[in-house]
N, C-alpha and C positions, 0 to 999 in steps of 0.2 A: 717575312716576305710581304711586301705590299702588293695589293691588287692593282695599284696604279701603274707600276712598272710593267706588269704583264699586259695590261691594256695598251700601254704605249708601244710595246713590242708588236702586239697583234695589229694595231692600227698602222704602224710603219710597214709591216709585212704586207698588209692589204694593198698598200700603194704599189707594191712590186708584183703581187700575185692576187688576183681577185678570187681564185678558187680556194675556199676555206679548207677543203680537204687537204690540198697540197700544203697550205700553211700549217695545219695541225701536224701533218706528217713531218714537215721540216722542224717545227718546234720540238716535237717529241722524240724524233728518231735520227736526226742528222747530227753527227758528231762533227763539231766545228774545229778543224785542225788549228786554225789561227787563235782559237780561244782554249787551247789546252785539250782539245779532243772531247769537250763536253757538249751536250745538247743545250739548246737555248733554255729549256725548262730547268735543267740541272743548274745552269748559271743563275737563273732567277732564284731558285731555292737556296742557293749559297750566297745570296746578296751580291751577285755580280751581274745582275741584269743590265746595268748601265753599259757593260761591254757589248752586249747584244744590240742595245739601242745605237751605240756608236757604229757598229758594223752595218746595221740597216741604214742609218743616216748617210754613211759613206757611200753605200750602194745607190741610194736615191740621188745623192749629189753627183756622183760620177757616172751613174747609169751604165756600169760595167758589170756584166754577168759574172766575171771572174771574182768580183768582190764578195760574192756569197757562195757558200758551200751547199752541197746537197741538191735537192730538186730544183731550186731556183736557177741553178746554173744551166739546166736543160731548157729553160723557158725563154729562149732567145727572142721570142716575139715581143717580149716586154721591153727590150732594149733597142 
């Protein structure tokens, strides 16, 4: 696992949510149905972090809260 991918994921997540506590909660505890029900951290540890990057980049591009699972979905003020 590279630290670079985790940094990229966190940086992208910060563009959607400035509250670091919510980001950590999302990274560690939200099971992402569209990515096999795994958390972002689980995907990073299994060398599938690029899938999380793609998910976040899509959400940033589309600005659709439905694009992200978990806590981000409830933060409609961002969109």
